N, C-alpha and C positions, 0 to 999 in steps of 0.2 A: 642739304637740299633734298636728297633722295629720302631721308628719314621723314621729312615733312610731307613729301608726296605720298609715301607709303601710308603714313598715319591718316592723312586726309582722305586718301582713297579708301582705306579700310572703314572709316566712319561713313562715307557716302554709300559704299557698297552694303554695309550692314543695315543701313537705314532702308534700303530698297528691296533686296531679295535674299539676304542671308537667312537660312533657316535655323542654324545652330552655330555657336562659337565655342571654341575650345583652345587650350594651350597644349602644344606638343613639345616635350623636353626630350632631346636627343643626346646621346653620348656614343662615341665610336672610336675604333682603332683607326687612326688617320694615316694616310700615305701621301706622298708627293712623288710624281714620276715625270722626268723630262721627256719632251717629245722625241729628241734625237739621241737617245742613250745607246752607246755601243756595248756597255757592260751590264745591261738589264738592272739598272739602279731603281730602287723604290725606297725613299727615305720614310722613316716611321714617326708616328706622333699621336696626337689626340685631336678629336673634333668634338666640340660642345656647341649645341645649337638649340634655340627656342623659336617656335613658330606659332603664330596666331592662325588657327584653322577656321576659315570661313566657309561653312558648308552651304553650297548653293543648291545642289541636287544630291541625291544618294550616290551619284557616280562622278560628281565634279566638285572640287574644292579649290579655293584660293588660299595661298599661304605666304603672307609676308614673313620674313625671317631675319634673325640676327644670330650670328655665331662666331666661333673662334676656331681657327685651325693652327696647330703648332706642330711642325715637323722639323726634324734635324737629321743630319747625316751621321752615320757611325763609321764611315770610311770603308764600307763593304757593299758588295752587290747582293743580289738575291741568292747567289750560290755560296755566300760567305767568303768570297775572294776579295782581296783588297782592291779599292778603286779610287780614283781621284774625282769621279763624277759626283755631282751634287744637284739635288733638287730640293731646296728648303723653302718653306713658307711659314711665316709667323704673321698671321693676318686676322683682322676682324672682317667677317662676312656680313653683307647686308643686301637684301633684295626681295624679290617676289617670285613665287612659283605657282603653277596651276597643276593640280593633281587629277588625273583620270583614274578611276578605280572601278573594279567590278563590285557591285553592291551585294556581296555575298557574306553571310555570317560565318564566323570562325576563321575563315582563310580567304582574304580578298586581295588579289594581286593589284598593283598599281604602277603607274608611270608618271613622273613629274618632269616638267620643263619650265624654264624661267630665264630671268636675267638679273644680274646683281653687280655689286662692286666689292672688291677686296681692298682693305686698307692695311698696309703693313710693310714688311720687308720680305723680298723674294730674291733668291739666288739660284741660278741654273748654270751649271758648269759641265759641259760635255765637249767632245772634240769639235763639235760644230757651233756651240753656243757658249758665250761668256757673258751672262747677264747678272748684274748685281743692282737691283732696283728697290727703291723705297717709295712709299706714297700710295696713291689710289689707282687701281686698275679695274677694268671691267671683267666679269666672268659670266660664263653660261652654265647654270646648274642643270644637271640631269640626274634623276634618281629612279630606282625601281626596287620593288620588294613586295612584301606581304604585310597586310594588316591582320593581326591574329586576335582571337578571343571572340566571345559571343557578340560584344559591341564593337569589335575591331579597334580596341584601345591600346594594343601593343603593336608596335611597328618594327619590323626587322627588315633591313634593306641595305642597299648600296647607294651612297650619295657621292656624286662627283661634281667638280667645278672646273671647267676648262678655262685656263687663264692664258689666252693666246699671246698677250703682249710680253709674257715672261717665259714662253715656250714650255709650259708644264701643266699637268693635271694635278689637282689635289682632291682628296676624297676620303671616304671611310666605309667600313662595314659598321653599321650603326644600329643601335637599339633605342627605340623611343616609346614614351608613355604619353598617351593623350588624356588630358583632364578636362572634362566639360566645364564650361562657365555657366553660372546661373543667369537666367534671363532677367 
């Protein structure tokens, strides 16, 4: 249902006021962190994501996205001490974001906010939480970073997805490449 809404909205939006379209491919070093960790746990993994970039203004873009986050526990905390705490996510990400950016060549800072869904398996184990859930949950994406290059086609940033129903955040430090689409 969400995929259909995103596709239909993208077509309607592009027909009315979208100036440019492009694809942004992102790869990143993923993490998942529980809300209530006593041992400072951050499980590691991978983020892959693709975005359809709909440029409305030089400073505003709409970005429907689809991605994959895979994190797993190695049984250690951030200080390399053994721990029983876990915050794992193996999920498909789907949703939409809006990006506000400074329209500056070479180095343009940005901030993104949106809403989406995570579909997969989630496990959060801390002294306060024991969650082992599969299926579909909602998430709130937030990202910030820099668009680099003369045409701002390289993206270096931090992308996070707050998943309140499983008491964890997932995210990544990510690198993206934007490829313009022909009109």
